[in-house]
C-alpha positions in Angstrom: 74.2 -75.2 93.9 73.5 -78.6 95.4 70.8 -80.5 93.8 69.0 -83.5 95.1 66.5 -85.6 93.5 63.1 -85.7 95.3 60.0 -87.4 94.9 56.5 -86.5 96.0 52.9 -87.8 96.2 50.3 -85.5 95.3 46.6 -86.7 94.7 47.9 -90.4 94.8 50.5 -89.5 91.8 54.0 -90.1 92.2 55.9 -86.9 91.1 59.5 -86.3 90.3 61.7 -83.4 90.3 64.8 -81.4 91.7 65.2 -79.7 94.8 67.4 -76.7 95.2 69.0 -76.3 98.5 68.1 -72.9 99.5 65.9 -71.0 102.0 63.1 -71.6 99.4 63.3 -74.7 97.1 62.3 -74.9 93.5 60.4 -77.6 92.0 59.0 -77.3 88.5 59.3 -73.5 88.8 57.6 -73.3 92.2 58.4 -72.1 95.7 59.1 -75.1 98.0 59.0 -74.6 101.7 60.1 -76.8 104.8 57.4 -77.6 107.7 58.7 -74.5 109.7 58.5 -72.3 106.6 55.0 -73.5 105.6 54.0 -73.0 109.3 55.2 -69.4 109.4 53.7 -68.5 106.0 50.3 -70.0 107.5 50.4 -68.5 110.7 50.1 -71.8 112.6 52.5 -74.3 114.3 54.6 -76.8 112.6 52.4 -79.6 114.2 49.4 -78.5 112.5 51.2 -78.4 109.3 52.3 -82.1 109.9 48.9 -83.1 110.9 47.4 -81.6 107.9 49.9 -83.0 105.6 49.1 -86.5 107.3 45.5 -86.2 106.9 45.9 -85.2 103.2 44.6 -81.7 103.4 48.0 -80.3 102.3 49.7 -82.0 99.4 53.3 -82.9 100.5 56.5 -83.6 98.7 59.2 -85.8 100.4 63.0 -85.5 100.1 65.1 -88.6 99.9 65.7 -88.0 103.6 61.8 -88.3 104.2 61.5 -84.6 105.0 58.3 -82.9 104.0 58.4 -80.1 101.5 55.4 -78.0 100.4 54.7 -75.8 97.3 53.7 -72.1 98.0 51.0 -72.5 95.5 49.6 -75.5 97.5 49.9 -73.4 100.6 47.9 -70.4 99.0 45.3 -72.8 97.6 44.8 -74.4 101.1 44.3 -70.6 102.5 41.7 -69.9 100.0 39.8 -73.0 100.9 39.9 -72.3 104.5 38.5 -68.9 103.7 35.8 -70.5 101.8 35.0 -72.9 104.7 35.0 -70.2 107.3 32.5 -67.8 105.4 30.2 -70.9 104.7 30.1 -71.9 108.2 
């Protein structure tokens, strides 16, 4: 297995961890996804995922190469929050 150190910023806090290079990456025991994997999971375009992460709506971690990684649990929370937003609209 190849491991790379990664650093992320979530809610203004810098977080460190380990990224396992596989189709789903592990950080602190959670599933990590690339932009394209997150887009497929959410059923939206990669551009939407990038826009939402740039706007701070989706927590994002960055690899040393500055690539985005998303925790599956954060994506699920985002889906849940959008359902609440739709039903309250």
